mmCIF file of the N, C-alpha and C atoms, coordinates in Angstrom:
data_MODEL
# 
_entry.id   MODEL 
# 
loop_
_atom_site.group_PDB 
_atom_site.id 
_atom_site.type_symbol 
_atom_site.label_atom_id 
_atom_site.label_alt_id 
_atom_site.label_comp_id 
_atom_site.label_asym_id 
_atom_site.label_entity_id 
_atom_site.label_seq_id 
_atom_site.pdbx_PDB_ins_code 
_atom_site.Cartn_x 
_atom_site.Cartn_y 
_atom_site.Cartn_z 
_atom_site.occupancy 
_atom_site.B_iso_or_equiv 
_atom_site.pdbx_formal_charge 
_atom_site.auth_seq_id 
_atom_site.auth_comp_id 
_atom_site.auth_asym_id 
_atom_site.auth_atom_id 
_atom_site.pdbx_PDB_model_num 
ATOM 1   N N  . MET A 1 1  ? 0.841  -1.179 0.000   1.00 0.00 ? 1  MET A N  1 
ATOM 2   C CA . MET A 1 1  ? 0.000  0.000  0.000   1.00 0.00 ? 1  MET A CA 1 
ATOM 3   C C  . MET A 1 1  ? 0.889  1.246  0.000   1.00 0.00 ? 1  MET A C  1 
ATOM 4   N N  . LEU A 1 2  ? 0.619  2.144  -0.937  1.00 0.00 ? 2  LEU A N  1 
ATOM 5   C CA . LEU A 1 2  ? 1.363  3.397  -0.999  1.00 0.00 ? 2  LEU A CA 1 
ATOM 6   C C  . LEU A 1 2  ? 0.713  4.424  -0.091  1.00 0.00 ? 2  LEU A C  1 
ATOM 7   N N  . LEU A 1 3  ? 1.540  5.092  0.680   1.00 0.00 ? 3  LEU A N  1 
ATOM 8   C CA . LEU A 1 3  ? 1.030  6.129  1.572   1.00 0.00 ? 3  LEU A CA 1 
ATOM 9   C C  . LEU A 1 3  ? 1.927  7.346  1.426   1.00 0.00 ? 3  LEU A C  1 
ATOM 10  N N  . TRP A 1 4  ? 1.326  8.445  0.960   1.00 0.00 ? 4  TRP A N  1 
ATOM 11  C CA . TRP A 1 4  ? 2.087  9.672  0.820   1.00 0.00 ? 4  TRP A CA 1 
ATOM 12  C C  . TRP A 1 4  ? 1.895  10.517 2.060   1.00 0.00 ? 4  TRP A C  1 
ATOM 13  N N  . ILE A 1 5  ? 2.995  10.965 2.598   1.00 0.00 ? 5  ILE A N  1 
ATOM 14  C CA . ILE A 1 5  ? 2.936  11.821 3.774   1.00 0.00 ? 5  ILE A CA 1 
ATOM 15  C C  . ILE A 1 5  ? 3.558  13.155 3.389   1.00 0.00 ? 5  ILE A C  1 
ATOM 16  N N  . TYR A 1 6  ? 2.738  14.195 3.474   1.00 0.00 ? 6  TYR A N  1 
ATOM 17  C CA . TYR A 1 6  ? 3.194  15.534 3.137   1.00 0.00 ? 6  TYR A CA 1 
ATOM 18  C C  . TYR A 1 6  ? 3.329  16.356 4.405   1.00 0.00 ? 6  TYR A C  1 
ATOM 19  N N  . ILE A 1 7  ? 4.488  16.970 4.551   1.00 0.00 ? 7  ILE A N  1 
ATOM 20  C CA . ILE A 1 7  ? 4.774  17.780 5.725   1.00 0.00 ? 7  ILE A CA 1 
ATOM 21  C C  . ILE A 1 7  ? 4.754  19.246 5.299   1.00 0.00 ? 7  ILE A C  1 
ATOM 22  N N  . PRO A 1 8  ? 3.977  20.093 5.981   1.00 0.00 ? 8  PRO A N  1 
ATOM 23  C CA . PRO A 1 8  ? 3.943  21.519 5.618   1.00 0.00 ? 8  PRO A CA 1 
ATOM 24  C C  . PRO A 1 8  ? 5.332  22.154 5.718   1.00 0.00 ? 8  PRO A C  1 
ATOM 25  N N  . VAL A 1 9  ? 5.643  23.007 4.746   1.00 0.00 ? 9  VAL A N  1 
ATOM 26  C CA . VAL A 1 9  ? 6.905  23.744 4.754   1.00 0.00 ? 9  VAL A CA 1 
ATOM 27  C C  . VAL A 1 9  ? 6.680  25.005 5.578   1.00 0.00 ? 9  VAL A C  1 
ATOM 28  N N  . GLU A 1 10 ? 7.526  25.198 6.559   1.00 0.00 ? 10 GLU A N  1 
ATOM 29  C CA . GLU A 1 10 ? 7.374  26.321 7.474   1.00 0.00 ? 10 GLU A CA 1 
ATOM 30  C C  . GLU A 1 10 ? 7.443  27.653 6.728   1.00 0.00 ? 10 GLU A C  1 
ATOM 31  N N  . GLY A 1 11 ? 6.464  28.502 6.986   1.00 0.00 ? 11 GLY A N  1 
ATOM 32  C CA . GLY A 1 11 ? 6.426  29.830 6.386   1.00 0.00 ? 11 GLY A CA 1 
ATOM 33  C C  . GLY A 1 11 ? 5.776  29.880 5.013   1.00 0.00 ? 11 GLY A C  1 
ATOM 34  N N  . HIS A 1 12 ? 5.298  28.744 4.510   1.00 0.00 ? 12 HIS A N  1 
ATOM 35  C CA . HIS A 1 12 ? 4.664  28.681 3.183   1.00 0.00 ? 12 HIS A CA 1 
ATOM 36  C C  . HIS A 1 12 ? 3.403  27.831 3.284   1.00 0.00 ? 12 HIS A C  1 
ATOM 37  N N  . LYS A 1 13 ? 2.248  28.493 3.226   1.00 0.00 ? 13 LYS A N  1 
ATOM 38  C CA . LYS A 1 13 ? 0.997  27.770 3.469   1.00 0.00 ? 13 LYS A CA 1 
ATOM 39  C C  . LYS A 1 13 ? 0.627  26.790 2.356   1.00 0.00 ? 13 LYS A C  1 
ATOM 40  N N  . ASN A 1 14 ? 1.156  26.974 1.140   1.00 0.00 ? 14 ASN A N  1 
ATOM 41  C CA . ASN A 1 14 ? 0.789  26.094 0.030   1.00 0.00 ? 14 ASN A CA 1 
ATOM 42  C C  . ASN A 1 14 ? 1.884  25.108 -0.365  1.00 0.00 ? 14 ASN A C  1 
ATOM 43  N N  . LEU A 1 15 ? 2.990  25.099 0.365   1.00 0.00 ? 15 LEU A N  1 
ATOM 44  C CA . LEU A 1 15 ? 4.085  24.191 0.043   1.00 0.00 ? 15 LEU A CA 1 
ATOM 45  C C  . LEU A 1 15 ? 4.164  23.061 1.056   1.00 0.00 ? 15 LEU A C  1 
ATOM 46  N N  . PHE A 1 16 ? 4.385  21.852 0.508   1.00 0.00 ? 16 PHE A N  1 
ATOM 47  C CA . PHE A 1 16 ? 4.496  20.664 1.347   1.00 0.00 ? 16 PHE A CA 1 
ATOM 48  C C  . PHE A 1 16 ? 5.672  19.836 0.860   1.00 0.00 ? 16 PHE A C  1 
ATOM 49  N N  . ARG A 1 17 ? 6.292  19.118 1.783   1.00 0.00 ? 17 ARG A N  1 
ATOM 50  C CA . ARG A 1 17 ? 7.404  18.239 1.440   1.00 0.00 ? 17 ARG A CA 1 
ATOM 51  C C  . ARG A 1 17 ? 6.917  16.796 1.477   1.00 0.00 ? 17 ARG A C  1 
ATOM 52  N N  . ASP A 1 18 ? 7.215  16.079 0.387   1.00 0.00 ? 18 ASP A N  1 
ATOM 53  C CA . ASP A 1 18 ? 6.909  14.648 0.340   1.00 0.00 ? 18 ASP A CA 1 
ATOM 54  C C  . ASP A 1 18 ? 7.975  13.949 1.177   1.00 0.00 ? 18 ASP A C  1 
ATOM 55  N N  . GLU A 1 19 ? 7.539  13.303 2.225   1.00 0.00 ? 19 GLU A N  1 
ATOM 56  C CA . GLU A 1 19 ? 8.486  12.700 3.164   1.00 0.00 ? 19 GLU A CA 1 
ATOM 57  C C  . GLU A 1 19 ? 9.308  11.584 2.518   1.00 0.00 ? 19 GLU A C  1 
ATOM 58  N N  . SER A 1 20 ? 8.731  10.858 1.575   1.00 0.00 ? 20 SER A N  1 
ATOM 59  C CA . SER A 1 20 ? 9.451  9.726  0.991   1.00 0.00 ? 20 SER A CA 1 
ATOM 60  C C  . SER A 1 20 ? 10.505 10.156 -0.039  1.00 0.00 ? 20 SER A C  1 
ATOM 61  N N  . THR A 1 21 ? 10.254 11.251 -0.775  1.00 0.00 ? 21 THR A N  1 
ATOM 62  C CA . THR A 1 21 ? 11.201 11.667 -1.815  1.00 0.00 ? 21 THR A CA 1 
ATOM 63  C C  . THR A 1 21 ? 11.936 12.956 -1.478  1.00 0.00 ? 21 THR A C  1 
ATOM 64  N N  . GLY A 1 22 ? 11.395 13.724 -0.549  1.00 0.00 ? 22 GLY A N  1 
ATOM 65  C CA . GLY A 1 22 ? 11.980 15.012 -0.206  1.00 0.00 ? 22 GLY A CA 1 
ATOM 66  C C  . GLY A 1 22 ? 11.552 16.123 -1.150  1.00 0.00 ? 22 GLY A C  1 
ATOM 67  N N  . ALA A 1 23 ? 10.703 15.795 -2.123  1.00 0.00 ? 23 ALA A N  1 
ATOM 68  C CA . ALA A 1 23 ? 10.254 16.787 -3.101  1.00 0.00 ? 23 ALA A CA 1 
ATOM 69  C C  . ALA A 1 23 ? 9.354  17.819 -2.442  1.00 0.00 ? 23 ALA A C  1 
ATOM 70  N N  . ILE A 1 24 ? 9.440  19.056 -2.932  1.00 0.00 ? 24 ILE A N  1 
ATOM 71  C CA . ILE A 1 24 ? 8.549  20.120 -2.482  1.00 0.00 ? 24 ILE A CA 1 
ATOM 72  C C  . ILE A 1 24 ? 7.371  20.162 -3.450  1.00 0.00 ? 24 ILE A C  1 
ATOM 73  N N  . ILE A 1 25 ? 6.176  20.161 -2.917  1.00 0.00 ? 25 ILE A N  1 
ATOM 74  C CA . ILE A 1 25 ? 4.955  20.149 -3.721  1.00 0.00 ? 25 ILE A CA 1 
ATOM 75  C C  . ILE A 1 25 ? 4.181  21.429 -3.454  1.00 0.00 ? 25 ILE A C  1 
ATOM 76  N N  . ASN A 1 26 ? 3.830  22.124 -4.544  1.00 0.00 ? 26 ASN A N  1 
ATOM 77  C CA . ASN A 1 26 ? 3.037  23.346 -4.435  1.00 0.00 ? 26 ASN A CA 1 
ATOM 78  C C  . ASN A 1 26 ? 1.572  22.968 -4.626  1.00 0.00 ? 26 ASN A C  1 
ATOM 79  N N  . CYS A 1 27 ? 0.751  23.233 -3.645  1.00 0.00 ? 27 CYS A N  1 
ATOM 80  C CA . CYS A 1 27 ? -0.669 22.878 -3.700  1.00 0.00 ? 27 CYS A CA 1 
ATOM 81  C C  . CYS A 1 27 ? -1.554 24.096 -3.930  1.00 0.00 ? 27 CYS A C  1 
ATOM 82  N N  . ASP A 1 28 ? -0.988 25.177 -4.470  1.00 0.00 ? 28 ASP A N  1 
ATOM 83  C CA . ASP A 1 28 ? -1.744 26.395 -4.740  1.00 0.00 ? 28 ASP A CA 1 
ATOM 84  C C  . ASP A 1 28 ? -2.385 26.279 -6.122  1.00 0.00 ? 28 ASP A C  1 
ATOM 85  N N  . ASN A 1 29 ? -3.638 25.833 -6.158  1.00 0.00 ? 29 ASN A N  1 
ATOM 86  C CA . ASN A 1 29 ? -4.329 25.614 -7.428  1.00 0.00 ? 29 ASN A CA 1 
ATOM 87  C C  . ASN A 1 29 ? -4.562 26.909 -8.193  1.00 0.00 ? 29 ASN A C  1 
ATOM 88  N N  . THR A 1 30 ? -4.825 28.000 -7.480  1.00 0.00 ? 30 THR A N  1 
ATOM 89  C CA . THR A 1 30 ? -5.050 29.285 -8.143  1.00 0.00 ? 30 THR A CA 1 
ATOM 90  C C  . THR A 1 30 ? -3.793 29.725 -8.891  1.00 0.00 ? 30 THR A C  1 
ATOM 91  N N  . ALA A 1 31 ? -2.651 29.610 -8.253  1.00 0.00 ? 31 ALA A N  1 
ATOM 92  C CA . ALA A 1 31 ? -1.389 29.981 -8.902  1.00 0.00 ? 31 ALA A CA 1 
ATOM 93  C C  . ALA A 1 31 ? -1.130 29.087 -10.109 1.00 0.00 ? 31 ALA A C  1 
ATOM 94  N N  . TYR A 1 32 ? -1.457 27.822 -10.002 1.00 0.00 ? 32 TYR A N  1 
ATOM 95  C CA . TYR A 1 32 ? -1.256 26.893 -11.115 1.00 0.00 ? 32 TYR A CA 1 
ATOM 96  C C  . TYR A 1 32 ? -2.169 27.247 -12.289 1.00 0.00 ? 32 TYR A C  1 
ATOM 97  N N  . GLN A 1 33 ? -3.427 27.550 -11.995 1.00 0.00 ? 33 GLN A N  1 
ATOM 98  C CA . GLN A 1 33 ? -4.367 27.941 -13.051 1.00 0.00 ? 33 GLN A CA 1 
ATOM 99  C C  . GLN A 1 33 ? -3.905 29.237 -13.728 1.00 0.00 ? 33 GLN A C  1 
ATOM 100 N N  . ASN A 1 34 ? -3.417 30.188 -12.937 1.00 0.00 ? 34 ASN A N  1 
ATOM 101 C CA . ASN A 1 34 ? -2.884 31.435 -13.502 1.00 0.00 ? 34 ASN A CA 1 
ATOM 102 C C  . ASN A 1 34 ? -1.678 31.160 -14.397 1.00 0.00 ? 34 ASN A C  1 
ATOM 103 N N  . TYR A 1 35 ? -0.827 30.243 -13.963 1.00 0.00 ? 35 TYR A N  1 
ATOM 104 C CA . TYR A 1 35 ? 0.335  29.849 -14.762 1.00 0.00 ? 35 TYR A CA 1 
ATOM 105 C C  . TYR A 1 35 ? -0.111 29.270 -16.105 1.00 0.00 ? 35 TYR A C  1 
ATOM 106 N N  . LEU A 1 36 ? -1.106 28.386 -16.077 1.00 0.00 ? 36 LEU A N  1 
ATOM 107 C CA . LEU A 1 36 ? -1.594 27.781 -17.314 1.00 0.00 ? 36 LEU A CA 1 
ATOM 108 C C  . LEU A 1 36 ? -2.192 28.830 -18.250 1.00 0.00 ? 36 LEU A C  1 
ATOM 109 N N  . LYS A 1 37 ? -2.950 29.785 -17.689 1.00 0.00 ? 37 LYS A N  1 
ATOM 110 C CA . LYS A 1 37 ? -3.527 30.861 -18.506 1.00 0.00 ? 37 LYS A CA 1 
ATOM 111 C C  . LYS A 1 37 ? -2.423 31.705 -19.140 1.00 0.00 ? 37 LYS A C  1 
ATOM 112 N N  . ASP A 1 38 ? -1.410 32.060 -18.342 1.00 0.00 ? 38 ASP A N  1 
ATOM 113 C CA . ASP A 1 38 ? -0.293 32.860 -18.856 1.00 0.00 ? 38 ASP A CA 1 
ATOM 114 C C  . ASP A 1 38 ? 0.455  32.109 -19.955 1.00 0.00 ? 38 ASP A C  1 
ATOM 115 N N  . LYS A 1 39 ? 0.658  30.817 -19.738 1.00 0.00 ? 39 LYS A N  1 
ATOM 116 C CA . LYS A 1 39 ? 1.361  30.000 -20.721 1.00 0.00 ? 39 LYS A CA 1 
ATOM 117 C C  . LYS A 1 39 ? 0.588  29.963 -22.036 1.00 0.00 ? 39 LYS A C  1 
ATOM 118 N N  . LYS A 1 40 ? -0.730 29.793 -21.955 1.00 0.00 ? 40 LYS A N  1 
ATOM 119 C CA . LYS A 1 40 ? -1.567 29.767 -23.155 1.00 0.00 ? 40 LYS A CA 1 
ATOM 120 C C  . LYS A 1 40 ? -1.550 31.131 -23.848 1.00 0.00 ? 40 LYS A C  1 
ATOM 121 N N  . ARG A 1 41 ? -1.677 32.205 -23.068 1.00 0.00 ? 41 ARG A N  1 
ATOM 122 C CA . ARG A 1 41 ? -1.663 33.558 -23.616 1.00 0.00 ? 41 ARG A CA 1 
ATOM 123 C C  . ARG A 1 41 ? -0.335 33.836 -24.326 1.00 0.00 ? 41 ARG A C  1 
ATOM 124 N N  . ASN A 1 42 ? 0.767  33.428 -23.713 1.00 0.00 ? 42 ASN A N  1 
ATOM 125 C CA . ASN A 1 42 ? 2.084  33.634 -24.325 1.00 0.00 ? 42 ASN A CA 1 
ATOM 126 C C  . ASN A 1 42 ? 2.235  32.825 -25.609 1.00 0.00 ? 42 ASN A C  1 
ATOM 127 N N  . SER A 1 43 ? 1.674  31.628 -25.615 1.00 0.00 ? 43 SER A N  1 
ATOM 128 C CA . SER A 1 43 ? 1.723  30.787 -26.806 1.00 0.00 ? 43 SER A CA 1 
ATOM 129 C C  . SER A 1 43 ? 0.950  31.432 -27.954 1.00 0.00 ? 43 SER A C  1 
ATOM 130 N N  . ILE A 1 44 ? -0.215 31.995 -27.644 1.00 0.00 ? 44 ILE A N  1 
ATOM 131 C CA . ILE A 1 44 ? -1.026 32.674 -28.657 1.00 0.00 ? 44 ILE A CA 1 
ATOM 132 C C  . ILE A 1 44 ? -0.287 33.897 -29.190 1.00 0.00 ? 44 ILE A C  1 
ATOM 133 N N  . LYS A 1 45 ? 0.320  34.672 -28.283 1.00 0.00 ? 45 LYS A N  1 
ATOM 134 C CA . LYS A 1 45 ? 1.074  35.857 -28.706 1.00 0.00 ? 45 LYS A CA 1 
ATOM 135 C C  . LYS A 1 45 ? 2.240  35.470 -29.611 1.00 0.00 ? 45 LYS A C  1 
ATOM 136 N N  . LYS A 1 46 ? 2.935  34.404 -29.264 1.00 0.00 ? 46 LYS A N  1 
ATOM 137 C CA . LYS A 1 46 ? 4.063  33.951 -30.077 1.00 0.00 ? 46 LYS A CA 1 
ATOM 138 C C  . LYS A 1 46 ? 3.585  33.550 -31.466 1.00 0.00 ? 46 LYS A C  1 
ATOM 139 N N  . ALA A 1 47 ? 2.459  32.850 -31.537 1.00 0.00 ? 47 ALA A N  1 
ATOM 140 C CA . ALA A 1 47 ? 1.917  32.449 -32.837 1.00 0.00 ? 47 ALA A CA 1 
ATOM 141 C C  . ALA A 1 47 ? 1.541  33.675 -33.664 1.00 0.00 ? 47 ALA A C  1 
ATOM 142 N N  . GLU A 1 48 ? 0.959  34.682 -33.015 1.00 0.00 ? 48 GLU A N  1 
ATOM 143 C CA . GLU A 1 48 ? 0.599  35.915 -33.725 1.00 0.00 ? 48 GLU A CA 1 
ATOM 144 C C  . GLU A 1 48 ? 1.843  36.632 -34.244 1.00 0.00 ? 48 GLU A C  1 
ATOM 145 N N  . ILE A 1 49 ? 2.873  36.698 -33.427 1.00 0.00 ? 49 ILE A N  1 
ATOM 146 C CA . ILE A 1 49 ? 4.123  37.350 -33.833 1.00 0.00 ? 49 ILE A CA 1 
ATOM 147 C C  . ILE A 1 49 ? 4.760  36.592 -34.994 1.00 0.00 ? 49 ILE A C  1 
ATOM 148 N N  . ASP A 1 50 ? 4.766  35.260 -34.916 1.00 0.00 ? 50 ASP A N  1 
ATOM 149 C CA . ASP A 1 50 ? 5.326  34.461 -36.003 1.00 0.00 ? 50 ASP A CA 1 
ATOM 150 C C  . ASP A 1 50 ? 4.555  34.690 -37.302 1.00 0.00 ? 50 ASP A C  1 
ATOM 151 N N  . ALA A 1 51 ? 3.226  34.794 -37.206 1.00 0.00 ? 51 ALA A N  1 
ATOM 152 C CA . ALA A 1 51 ? 2.405  35.054 -38.395 1.00 0.00 ? 51 ALA A CA 1 
ATOM 153 C C  . ALA A 1 51 ? 2.732  36.428 -38.972 1.00 0.00 ? 51 ALA A C  1 
ATOM 154 N N  . MET A 1 52 ? 2.915  37.420 -38.102 1.00 0.00 ? 52 MET A N  1 
ATOM 155 C CA . MET A 1 52 ? 3.268  38.763 -38.579 1.00 0.00 ? 52 MET A CA 1 
ATOM 156 C C  . MET A 1 52 ? 4.641  38.768 -39.245 1.00 0.00 ? 52 MET A C  1 
ATOM 157 N N  . LYS A 1 53 ? 5.585  38.020 -38.698 1.00 0.00 ? 53 LYS A N  1 
ATOM 158 C CA . LYS A 1 53 ? 6.911  37.923 -39.316 1.00 0.00 ? 53 LYS A CA 1 
ATOM 159 C C  . LYS A 1 53 ? 6.798  37.335 -40.719 1.00 0.00 ? 53 LYS A C  1 
ATOM 160 N N  . ASP A 1 54 ? 5.976  36.294 -40.867 1.00 0.00 ? 54 ASP A N  1 
ATOM 161 C CA . ASP A 1 54 ? 5.776  35.695 -42.186 1.00 0.00 ? 54 ASP A CA 1 
ATOM 162 C C  . ASP A 1 54 ? 5.159  36.700 -43.155 1.00 0.00 ? 54 ASP A C  1 
ATOM 163 N N  . GLU A 1 55 ? 4.176  37.460 -42.676 1.00 0.00 ? 55 GLU A N  1 
ATOM 164 C CA . GLU A 1 55 ? 3.535  38.464 -43.525 1.00 0.00 ? 55 GLU A CA 1 
ATOM 165 C C  . GLU A 1 55 ? 4.529  39.550 -43.940 1.00 0.00 ? 55 GLU A C  1 
ATOM 166 N N  . ILE A 1 56 ? 5.381  39.962 -43.023 1.00 0.00 ? 56 ILE A N  1 
ATOM 167 C CA . ILE A 1 56 ? 6.396  40.976 -43.333 1.00 0.00 ? 56 ILE A CA 1 
ATOM 168 C C  . ILE A 1 56 ? 7.355  40.449 -44.397 1.00 0.00 ? 56 ILE A C  1 
ATOM 169 N N  . GLU A 1 57 ? 7.774  39.200 -44.267 1.00 0.00 ? 57 GLU A N  1 
ATOM 170 C CA . GLU A 1 57 ? 8.668  38.612 -45.270 1.00 0.00 ? 57 GLU A CA 1 
ATOM 171 C C  . GLU A 1 57 ? 7.992  38.565 -46.633 1.00 0.00 ? 57 GLU A C  1 
ATOM 172 N N  . THR A 1 58 ? 6.698  38.245 -46.658 1.00 0.00 ? 58 THR A N  1 
ATOM 173 C CA . THR A 1 58 ? 5.950  38.230 -47.914 1.00 0.00 ? 58 THR A CA 1 
ATOM 174 C C  . THR A 1 58 ? 5.905  39.627 -48.524 1.00 0.00 ? 58 THR A C  1 
ATOM 175 N N  . LEU A 1 59 ? 5.632  40.630 -47.695 1.00 0.00 ? 59 LEU A N  1 
ATOM 176 C CA . LEU A 1 59 ? 5.593  42.016 -48.179 1.00 0.00 ? 59 LEU A CA 1 
ATOM 177 C C  . LEU A 1 59 ? 6.954  42.463 -48.710 1.00 0.00 ? 59 LEU A C  1 
ATOM 178 N N  . LYS A 1 60 ? 8.017  42.102 -48.005 1.00 0.00 ? 60 LYS A N  1 
ATOM 179 C CA . LYS A 1 60 ? 9.361  42.457 -48.457 1.00 0.00 ? 60 LYS A CA 1 
ATOM 180 C C  . LYS A 1 60 ? 9.658  41.824 -49.814 1.00 0.00 ? 60 LYS A C  1 
ATOM 181 N N  . SER A 1 61 ? 9.261  40.586 -49.972 1.00 0.00 ? 61 SER A N  1 
ATOM 182 C CA . SER A 1 61 ? 9.473  39.894 -51.240 1.00 0.00 ? 61 SER A CA 1 
ATOM 183 C C  . SER A 1 61 ? 8.687  40.570 -52.363 1.00 0.00 ? 61 SER A C  1 
ATOM 184 N N  . MET A 1 62 ? 7.452  40.947 -52.065 1.00 0.00 ? 62 MET A N  1 
ATOM 185 C CA . MET A 1 62 ? 6.626  41.636 -53.058 1.00 0.00 ? 62 MET A CA 1 
ATOM 186 C C  . MET A 1 62 ? 7.252  42.980 -53.441 1.00 0.00 ? 62 MET A C  1 
ATOM 187 N N  . LEU A 1 63 ? 7.776  43.702 -52.459 1.00 0.00 ? 63 LEU A N  1 
ATOM 188 C CA . LEU A 1 63 ? 8.422  44.989 -52.738 1.00 0.00 ? 63 LEU A CA 1 
ATOM 189 C C  . LEU A 1 63 ? 9.677  44.811 -53.591 1.00 0.00 ? 63 LEU A C  1 
ATOM 190 N N  . ARG A 1 64 ? 10.449 43.769 -53.309 1.00 0.00 ? 64 ARG A N  1 
ATOM 191 C CA . ARG A 1 64 ? 11.641 43.496 -54.123 1.00 0.00 ? 64 ARG A CA 1 
ATOM 192 C C  . ARG A 1 64 ? 11.240 43.207 -55.572 1.00 0.00 ? 64 ARG A C  1 
ATOM 193 N N  . ASP A 1 65 ? 10.198 42.390 -55.738 1.00 0.00 ? 65 ASP A N  1 
ATOM 194 C CA . ASP A 1 65 ? 9.717  42.083 -57.090 1.00 0.00 ? 65 ASP A CA 1 
ATOM 195 C C  . ASP A 1 65 ? 9.247  43.350 -57.800 1.00 0.00 ? 65 ASP A C  1 
ATOM 196 N N  . LEU A 1 66 ? 8.510  44.176 -57.085 1.00 0.00 ? 66 LEU A N  1 
ATOM 197 C CA . LEU A 1 66 ? 8.007  45.425 -57.661 1.00 0.00 ? 66 LEU A CA 1 
ATOM 198 C C  . LEU A 1 66 ? 9.161  46.350 -58.054 1.00 0.00 ? 66 LEU A C  1 
ATOM 199 N N  . ALA A 1 67 ? 10.137 46.474 -57.168 1.00 0.00 ? 67 ALA A N  1 
ATOM 200 C CA . ALA A 1 67 ? 11.299 47.320 -57.460 1.00 0.00 ? 67 ALA A CA 1 
ATOM 201 C C  . ALA A 1 67 ? 12.046 46.794 -58.679 1.00 0.00 ? 67 ALA A C  1 
ATOM 202 N N  . SER A 1 68 ? 12.165 45.489 -58.786 1.00 0.00 ? 68 SER A N  1 
ATOM 203 C CA . SER A 1 68 ? 12.839 44.884 -59.931 1.00 0.00 ? 68 SER A CA 1 
ATOM 204 C C  . SER A 1 68 ? 12.085 45.192 -61.220 1.00 0.00 ? 68 SER A C  1 
ATOM 205 N N  . LYS A 1 69 ? 10.769 45.086 -61.191 1.00 0.00 ? 69 LYS A N  1 
ATOM 206 C CA . LYS A 1 69 ? 9.956  45.371 -62.380 1.00 0.00 ? 69 LYS A CA 1 
ATOM 207 C C  . LYS A 1 69 ? 10.036 46.851 -62.753 1.00 0.00 ? 69 LYS A C  1 
ATOM 208 N N  . ILE A 1 70 ? 10.056 47.716 -61.761 1.00 0.00 ? 70 ILE A N  1 
ATOM 209 C CA . ILE A 1 70 ? 10.193 49.156 -62.027 1.00 0.00 ? 70 ILE A CA 1 
ATOM 210 C C  . ILE A 1 70 ? 11.541 49.437 -62.680 1.00 0.00 ? 70 ILE A C  1 
ATOM 211 N N  . ASN A 1 71 ? 12.591 48.793 -62.192 1.00 0.00 ? 71 ASN A N  1 
ATOM 212 C CA . ASN A 1 71 ? 13.924 48.974 -62.785 1.00 0.00 ? 71 ASN A CA 1 
ATOM 213 C C  . ASN A 1 71 ? 13.939 48.520 -64.237 1.00 0.00 ? 71 ASN A C  1 
ATOM 214 N N  . VAL A 1 72 ? 13.264 47.427 -64.541 1.00 0.00 ? 72 VAL A N  1 
ATOM 215 C CA . VAL A 1 72 ? 13.203 46.939 -65.920 1.00 0.00 ? 72 VAL A CA 1 
ATOM 216 C C  . VAL A 1 72 ? 12.509 47.967 -66.797 1.00 0.00 ? 72 VAL A C  1 
ATOM 217 N N  . ILE A 1 73 ? 11.383 48.511 -66.317 1.00 0.00 ? 73 ILE A N  1 
ATOM 218 C CA . ILE A 1 73 ? 10.632 49.509 -67.089 1.00 0.00 ? 73 ILE A CA 1 
ATOM 219 C C  . ILE A 1 73 ? 11.474 50.767 -67.297 1.00 0.00 ? 73 ILE A C  1 
ATOM 220 N N  . VAL A 1 74 ? 12.146 51.215 -66.252 1.00 0.00 ? 74 VAL A N  1 
ATOM 221 C CA . VAL A 1 74 ? 12.989 52.414 -66.346 1.00 0.00 ? 74 VAL A CA 1 
ATOM 222 C C  . VAL A 1 74 ? 14.119 52.178 -67.339 1.00 0.00 ? 74 VAL A C  1 
ATOM 223 N N  . ASN A 1 75 ? 14.728 51.005 -67.289 1.00 0.00 ? 75 ASN A N  1 
ATOM 224 C CA . ASN A 1 75 ? 15.835 50.694 -68.201 1.00 0.00 ? 75 ASN A CA 1 
ATOM 225 C C  . ASN A 1 75 ? 15.355 50.618 -69.647 1.00 0.00 ? 75 ASN A C  1 
ATOM 226 N N  . ILE A 1 76 ? 14.161 50.094 -69.866 1.00 0.00 ? 76 ILE A N  1 
ATOM 227 C CA . ILE A 1 76 ? 13.611 50.017 -71.225 1.00 0.00 ? 76 ILE A CA 1 
ATOM 228 C C  . ILE A 1 76 ? 13.354 51.420 -71.761 1.00 0.00 ? 76 ILE A C  1 
ATOM 229 N N  . ASN A 1 77 ? 12.827 52.292 -70.919 1.00 0.00 ? 77 ASN A N  1 
ATOM 230 C CA . ASN A 1 77 ? 12.492 53.648 -71.353 1.00 0.00 ? 77 ASN A CA 1 
ATOM 231 C C  . ASN A 1 77 ? 13.720 54.532 -71.568 1.00 0.00 ? 77 ASN A C  1 
ATOM 232 N N  . THR A 1 78 ? 14.853 54.159 -71.032 1.00 0.00 ? 78 THR A N  1 
ATOM 233 C CA . THR A 1 78 ? 16.054 54.983 -71.200 1.00 0.00 ? 78 THR A CA 1 
ATOM 234 C C  . THR A 1 78 ? 16.767 54.677 -72.501 1.00 0.00 ? 78 THR A C  1 
ATOM 235 N N  . PHE A 1 79 ? 16.395 53.608 -73.165 1.00 0.00 ? 79 PHE A N  1 
ATOM 236 C CA . PHE A 1 79 ? 17.050 53.259 -74.431 1.00 0.00 ? 79 PHE A CA 1 
ATOM 237 C C  . PHE A 1 79 ? 16.372 53.887 -75.575 1.00 0.00 ? 79 PHE A C  1 
# 
């Protein structure tokens, strides 16, 4: 039979020590839920930034193509 014994960590109401492994366990569910929300929010922001970077690269490529075509037209008209 497995029996987990958690001992409160002095000065921390949400921290407990697992007596068998010595691990510190945080039992603050609110803090954990906030962490998960922040992690998801950061992931969404990163995806948005990556999408904007891709769009910027596309725009830069389009501008290079346009500049190249303008140069061709200018060169044709100078002859």
